C-alpha positions in Angstrom: 62.3 75.8 -67.7 59.0 75.4 -66.7 59.9 71.7 -66.0 62.5 73.1 -63.8 60.0 75.7 -61.7 57.6 72.4 -61.6 60.6 70.6 -59.8 61.4 72.9 -57.7 58.0 73.4 -56.3 57.9 69.5 -55.9 61.5 69.7 -53.6 60.0 72.3 -51.4 56.6 70.9 -51.1 58.1 67.7 -49.0 60.3 65.9 -51.1 63.5 66.8 -49.0 61.7 66.3 -45.7 61.1 62.5 -46.5 64.7 62.2 -48.0 66.3 63.6 -44.3 63.6 61.4 -42.8 65.1 58.0 -44.3 68.5 59.0 -44.4 69.0 60.2 -40.8 70.1 58.0 -38.1 68.0 60.0 -35.7 64.8 58.7 -37.5 65.7 55.4 -37.3 66.3 55.7 -33.3 63.4 58.1 -32.4 60.7 56.0 -34.5 61.4 53.0 -32.8 60.4 54.6 -29.7 56.8 56.4 -31.0 55.9 55.1 -34.4 55.2 51.3 -32.8 52.2 50.8 -30.2 51.1 54.5 -30.9 48.9 55.7 -27.9 45.2 56.7 -28.6 45.3 60.3 -28.6 47.9 63.2 -28.2 47.2 63.8 -24.6 47.8 60.1 -23.9 50.9 59.9 -26.0 52.7 62.9 -24.3 51.4 61.9 -20.8 53.0 58.2 -21.6 56.2 60.3 -22.4 56.2 62.2 -19.3 55.7 59.3 -17.0 59.2 58.1 -17.9 61.3 60.4 -15.7 64.2 62.0 -17.7 67.8 60.2 -17.8 70.9 61.5 -16.7 72.4 62.9 -20.1 74.8 60.5 -21.0 76.8 60.8 -24.1 74.6 58.4 -26.4 71.4 60.5 -24.8 73.5 63.7 -25.7 73.8 62.2 -29.6 70.4 61.7 -29.7 69.2 65.4 -29.0 71.9 66.4 -31.3 70.1 64.2 -34.1 66.5 65.0 -33.2 67.0 68.6 -32.9 68.7 68.6 -36.1 66.0 66.6 -38.0 63.7 69.4 -36.4 65.8 72.4 -37.6 65.6 70.7 -41.2 62.4 70.0 -41.2 61.2 73.5 -40.3 63.8 75.5 -42.1 62.1 73.4 -45.1 58.7 74.6 -44.2 59.7 78.3 -43.8 60.3 78.0 -47.5 56.9 76.8 -48.9 56.1 80.2 -49.4 57.4 79.9 -52.6 55.1 77.2 -53.6 52.3 79.3 -55.0 54.5 81.6 -56.6 56.2 78.7 -58.8 53.2 76.9 -59.3 51.7 80.2 -61.2 55.1 80.5 -63.0 54.8 76.7 -63.8 51.2 77.6 -65.4 49.6 74.9 -63.2 45.9 75.0 -62.0 45.2 77.4 -59.0 45.6 75.8 -55.4 42.6 75.2 -53.3 42.1 77.9 -50.8 42.4 75.8 -48.1 45.6 74.4 -49.3 47.1 78.1 -49.7 46.1 78.4 -46.0 47.7 75.7 -44.8 50.9 76.7 -46.6 50.8 79.9 -44.7 50.2 78.2 -41.5 53.2 75.9 -42.5 55.3 79.0 -43.1 54.9 80.8 -40.0 55.1 77.8 -37.8 58.3 76.8 -39.4 59.5 80.1 -39.3 58.8 80.4 -35.2 59.8 77.0 -34.6 63.2 77.2 -36.3 64.1 80.4 -34.6 63.2 79.6 -31.0 65.4 76.2 -31.9 68.2 78.1 -33.4 68.0 81.4 -31.2 67.5 80.1 -27.6 66.4 76.7 -26.6 69.0 74.7 -28.1 72.2 76.9 -26.3 70.1 75.9 -22.6 72.3 73.7 -20.4 72.7 70.8 -21.4 74.0 72.7 -24.5 72.8 70.6 -27.5 73.7 73.8 -30.4 76.5 71.5 -31.7 75.6 69.5 -35.2 75.5 65.8 -35.3 78.4 64.0 -36.7 77.6 60.4 -37.2 80.7 58.3 -36.5 79.3 55.3 -38.9 80.3 55.2 -42.4 77.1 56.3 -44.9 74.4 53.1 -45.1 74.3 52.3 -49.0 71.0 50.9 -48.8 69.2 53.6 -47.0 70.5 56.4 -48.9 69.3 54.6 -51.9 65.8 54.1 -50.5 65.9 58.1 -49.6 66.5 59.0 -53.3 64.1 56.9 -54.8 61.2 57.6 -52.2 62.4 61.7 -52.9 61.7 61.0 -56.5 58.6 59.6 -56.2 57.3 62.1 -54.2 59.0 64.5 -56.7 57.0 62.8 -59.8 53.6 62.9 -57.6 54.1 66.7 -56.8 55.0 67.2 -60.6 51.4 67.4 -61.7 50.3 70.9 -63.1 46.3 69.8 -62.4 44.3 69.8 -59.7 45.9 66.6 -58.3 48.5 68.6 -56.7 46.1 69.4 -54.0 45.5 66.2 -52.8 49.5 64.9 -53.2 50.5 68.1 -51.4 48.5 67.0 -48.5 49.4 63.6 -48.4 53.2 64.6 -47.8 52.5 67.4 -45.6 50.5 64.7 -43.6 53.7 62.6 -43.2 55.5 65.5 -42.6 53.4 66.7 -39.7 53.2 63.2 -38.4 57.2 62.6 -38.4 57.4 66.2 -36.1 54.9 65.0 -34.1 56.9 61.3 -33.4 60.3 63.1 -33.2 59.3 65.5 -30.7 57.8 62.8 -28.8 60.6 60.6 -28.9 63.0 64.0 -27.9 60.9 64.1 -24.8 61.7 60.9 -23.6 65.4 61.8 -23.5 65.2 65.7 -23.1 66.1 67.0 -19.4 66.0 70.6 -19.9 62.4 72.0 -18.4 62.0 75.0 -20.8 63.1 72.4 -23.8 60.5 69.9 -22.6 57.5 72.1 -22.6 58.6 73.4 -26.1 58.5 69.7 -27.3 55.0 69.3 -25.7 53.8 72.4 -27.8 55.0 71.5 -30.5 53.8 67.7 -30.7 50.2 69.5 -30.1 50.6 72.0 -32.9 51.8 69.4 -35.5 49.1 66.8 -34.3 46.4 69.9 -35.1 48.3 70.7 -38.3 47.9 67.3 -39.6 44.2 67.4 -38.9 43.8 70.6 -40.8 46.2 69.2 -43.8 43.6 65.9 -43.7 40.6 68.4 -43.9 42.1 69.8 -47.3 42.5 66.2 -48.8 39.1 65.6 -47.8 38.0 68.9 -49.1 39.5 68.2 -52.3 38.0 64.9 -52.4 34.5 66.2 -52.0 34.8 68.3 -55.1 36.2 66.0 -57.2 33.0 63.8 -56.3 30.6 67.1 -56.9 32.4 67.6 -60.6 31.9 63.5 -61.0 28.6 63.7 -59.9 27.4 66.7 -61.8 28.9 65.4 -65.1 26.0 63.0 -64.7 28.5 60.0 -64.2 27.7 56.8 -61.7 27.1 57.7 -58.0 29.9 56.4 -56.0 29.3 54.1 -53.4 29.3 55.7 -50.0 29.8 52.5 -48.1 
């Protein structure tokens, strides 16, 4: 029973997000635009996307929007359920989470819930309507599916620890997730023609860039805490270089 709870915690903590990223055709198309040759800052990146005027909504562009918004909806839905992580961790008798980790979880839950509701209730219904689910006409790619399953399993293994390592591993997974949301938002911005959705995508990109920084700070706090324990035990001093 305990192992099942740990596995479920791991699943909610990020493995599903990475699996979606690797298996979805949207991730390949969107990341080709935003993950290579990344500009120096968030504002530079958004400005670069803004300089490229929206194209007329072709069938291909519509499919790209459907895929991108489906991805964001899935990710936000997963984040809205992260409130279960502290509860399940207590049930699995894991070591307590860092206060900073708990704070970040709450921010991710709040952001995911809010953004999912905005997309589903309003934004995707605006013209041109992109509320439909994307259906990929291509057959499943077995290699991509296999890679996705292995990555998801490895992430679940990393997050299955009941020790303090969970704080660090959780931060690493959520840093990747936040960066992906940021990249998807910028990729969609290059295709999107609706003014309200374009502003929303800019806001999401800025928000998740900031969230990624906060998650990174949690990781640093964990590392500093480990170093204090290391030094407090009379071990050799770590090199600061």
